[in-house]
N, C-alpha and C positions, 0 to 999 in steps of 0.2 A: 513369543505367544503366551500367556501366560495358562496354568490348569484351570482346569473350567470343572473340576469336582466331580466331573459326570462321570461313572463309569468308560472305559474303552476296552472295546474288543478286540482281541491280538490279532495284530495281519499275519502272525502264523497259523495258528492255530483258529481263530475265530472267536476263541468263548471268553467270556468276561475277562477281564485282570484287575485285580485287584492294589487299589492306592495305597501304597508302603510310605508312610510319614517320615521325613529324616532328618529330625527337628534344629541338629547342628549347621543345615543349609535352610532349613524353612522350608520346604519345598514335598511335594508327593511325585514318588518314583510310580510308573502303573507295571506291577509285575503279572505275569501270567500262571499265579501259582496253582490255578487246580487245570492245567492242562500241559504245555509245553515248556514252559519255564524262562520264557521270554521275557525283556525285557525293556518296554517303550521308555526314552527322554524324551519331554517337552523340550524343545527352545534353549540352548542352552545349557541342558541340567546335565546332562553327559561331561563337559569339561570338568564338572565338580567332584567327577570319580571316577576319571579313567586315569590317573597317578596313583601308584602303589603307597603312597603317602595319606593320603584321603583317606577316611573313613567310610566304609561301606558296610557295619555292622548291621542294621537295618533290614538291609538287603538279604544281607546271609542268613539273618533271623526268617526272615521270610521264603526261603528256598532249603533250607535246613532240612534233611532227612526224606525228602519229597522225590518221588519218581515224575520224571517228565515224557510225558508222550513223544517219542521221534515225529520231526515235520521236515519236509521237503524243501530244503534250504533253495535250492534253485528257482522256485516258482516265485511270478511276480509278488511282489505284494503293494497294499494300497496302505495308505496312512489313515490309522483310527482317528485323526481330530479332524482331518483337513478333508478325506476321500482321494488325497491323490494317489497317482503309482509316485514309490518308494525307490531309490533307483540303488545298486548295489556301488559303493564304494569302500576301498580300503579304511582303516582304520587309522593308520602310523603310515609312516617311511617304508616301513617293513614289505608291507605287501605281504603280511600272512593273512590277515583276519579284515573279513569282508562285512560290512555290516550295512543293515538299510536305511537310507535318510530321506527325505522328503523335502523337496526345493521348494516347496509352498511354503511350509510351516516352520522349518525347521527342526525337524522331530525327528529320531534315530531309533532305529528297532535295533535290539542287540540278542541274538540265538540264545539260548542257555548255554553257559558257559562261555562268551565272547569278552563278556566286563571283565575275566578273571584272568583269562588270556592278554588280553589287553595291556592290563595294568600288572601284569608280568613282564610283558616284551622290555621295558625298559626300569633300570634302578633308579635312576634319578631324572629331573627335567633337561638338563645339560645333555644326557646318553643322549632322551632323544632330542634334541633341537639339534643334536652333532649328526643323526639320523635322517631328519628333515633337509640337513644344508647339503651331506652327500648325495639324497634323492634328487634335490634340485639341481646338483652340478650333473650328476646323471644326464639328468632327464635334458636341462637345456642346455648346458653343455654339449653334450652330440648332438644337439639340432639346429646350434652356434655352429660349431666345427664343419658340419654338412652343408650350411649354407655359403660358408666361407669356400667350401672345395666348389662347389657348384658356381659360385660369382667368381673364382680364379680360373673355372674352365671358361664361362663366358667371356670371361676377357677376354683370354685365348683363340678362341675362335673370333674374335671382332676384331683381332689387332692385326690379320693384315689389310683389313677392309679399311680399319682409321688410317693403316697408311695409305692405302690408298687416295684417298680421301684426303687429308693432310697435304699428299705429294699436287691434288688435282685446285686445292686451295693456293695454296704458300709454294708452288714451282715444286721442282728436281730437288729443290735442294735439301729440302726436308729430310731426307734420306730415306729412300723406298729400298 
C-alpha cells in the first residue's frame, strides 16, 4: 500500500504523527514526534531500515533530543491506515522484540527504541539468515520429530492387528 500523504494518528498514543521524508528511499515514514516516539512503516517500508548498514539519519534527526510519553505496549492497537486490528509478532528469529503488524495492509508499528534494538540484533545479513535458519530448524524440526515418534507409536500399536489380518488373508504361513 502506498503512502496516502494524509497525517496518521499514532496507534499507541493516538496523537498525530509527522511524515519524515527519507530521500535515499523516496518514502515518507510516519513518526510520533509529539507523543510516544513510535514509528509506523507502510507496507514493505520496514525492510529498507531494519539492517544496521541502512541509513536512518532522517529518522534519528526527527526524534533527537525529544522526551517521549510512556505507553502500555500490551494494549491492542488499530492500524492507522486501514483500521484493522494489529497483531504482535517477533521482529526476528531471535524472538526478543515484538512489533505490531497489520495483516490487512502490511503496515508495521514500532514502539520508541525498537527500530534501534532490531538493527542492533545482527551485525550482518548473513547472521540474520543463520538465526532464521536455526529458528526454522528448531521449530519445524521439533514438530517433524514429534510426528515421526507419533507415527512409530501408532505403527507399533497396529502391528499385532496387522499380523492377525495377514494370517486371516494369507493363512497361517505369514508368521503370526
